[in-house]
C-alpha positions as CSV (number, residue, x, y, z in Angstrom):
1,X,-11.4,2.6,1.1
2,X,-9.6,5.2,1.7
3,X,-7.5,6.2,-1.3
4,X,-4.0,7.8,0.0
5,X,-3.1,9.2,-3.2
6,X,-2.5,8.4,-7.1
7,X,0.9,8.2,-9.1
8,X,1.7,7.4,-12.5
9,X,-1.9,5.7,-12.6
10,X,-1.7,3.5,-9.2
11,X,-3.9,4.1,-6.7
12,X,-2.7,3.8,-3.4
13,X,-5.4,2.5,-1.1
14,X,-6.6,1.0,2.6
15,X,-9.4,-1.2,3.0
16,X,-11.3,0.1,5.2
17,X,-11.7,-3.8,7.0
18,X,-8.0,-4.4,7.7
19,X,-8.9,-7.7,9.3
20,X,-9.4,-8.7,12.8
21,X,-7.2,-8.2,14.4
22,X,-5.7,-5.9,12.4
23,X,-2.7,-6.1,10.1
24,X,0.1,-4.5,10.8
25,X,0.8,-1.5,8.3
26,X,0.5,-2.1,5.0
27,X,-1.2,-0.6,1.9
28,X,-2.5,-1.5,-0.8
29,X,-1.7,-0.6,-4.6
30,X,-4.3,-1.1,-7.7
31,X,-3.7,-0.6,-12.0
32,X,-5.1,-1.9,-14.7
33,X,-6.6,-4.5,-13.5
34,X,-4.0,-5.3,-10.7
35,X,-2.9,-5.2,-7.3
36,X,-0.1,-5.7,-4.6
37,X,-0.2,-4.7,-0.5
38,X,2.6,-4.0,0.7
39,X,3.9,-3.8,4.2
40,X,5.0,-0.6,5.9
41,X,6.3,-2.2,8.8
42,X,9.3,-3.2,10.3
43,X,10.6,-2.1,7.0
44,X,8.4,-1.8,3.1
45,X,8.0,-5.4,1.9
46,X,6.1,-6.9,-0.4
47,X,3.3,-8.9,1.0
48,X,1.1,-9.6,-2.1
49,X,0.9,-9.5,-5.9
50,X,-2.2,-9.8,-8.5
51,X,-1.1,-9.2,-11.8
52,X,1.7,-6.5,-11.7
53,X,4.9,-7.6,-13.9
54,X,8.2,-6.9,-12.3
55,X,9.3,-3.6,-13.8
56,X,6.0,-2.5,-12.0
57,X,6.3,-3.6,-8.9
58,X,9.9,-2.5,-8.8
59,X,8.3,1.3,-9.1
60,X,5.4,0.4,-6.8
61,X,7.9,-0.6,-4.4
62,X,10.3,2.3,-4.3
63,X,7.3,4.7,-4.8
64,X,6.4,3.5,-1.2
65,X,9.7,3.8,0.3
66,X,9.9,7.5,-0.9
67,X,6.7,8.0,0.7
68,X,6.6,5.5,3.9
69,X,5.9,8.4,6.0
70,X,3.4,9.7,5.1
71,X,1.6,5.8,4.3
72,X,1.9,5.1,7.9
73,X,0.8,8.5,8.8
74,X,-2.2,7.9,6.6
75,X,-2.6,4.3,8.2
76,X,-2.6,5.7,11.8
77,X,-4.8,8.5,11.5
78,X,-7.8,6.8,9.5
79,X,-7.6,3.7,11.7
80,X,-6.9,5.2,15.1
81,X,-3.3,4.5,16.7
C-alpha cells in the first residue's frame, strides 16, 4: 500500500494490486475508519465512499483536484505507466 502523502488527518494511497485489468488511475483516501476512492481521469470524480460525510468528501475532492498531477505522476511511477 504505497502512501503518496498525508494531509489533515487523511492518508492518500494506492493499493498495490489495483485489479486485472488494472483500473484507470485513481487514489484511495482513508481517515478514522472511513475510506473513499477517487478517479483521477478523465477528470477528478468520486468513485466510492464508505463512511465519509459530505463535508469531508468536499475537502478530499478539493485536495485531490489540487494535487491531481502529483497523484497521477505517483501512479505512473508506481505502476510503470
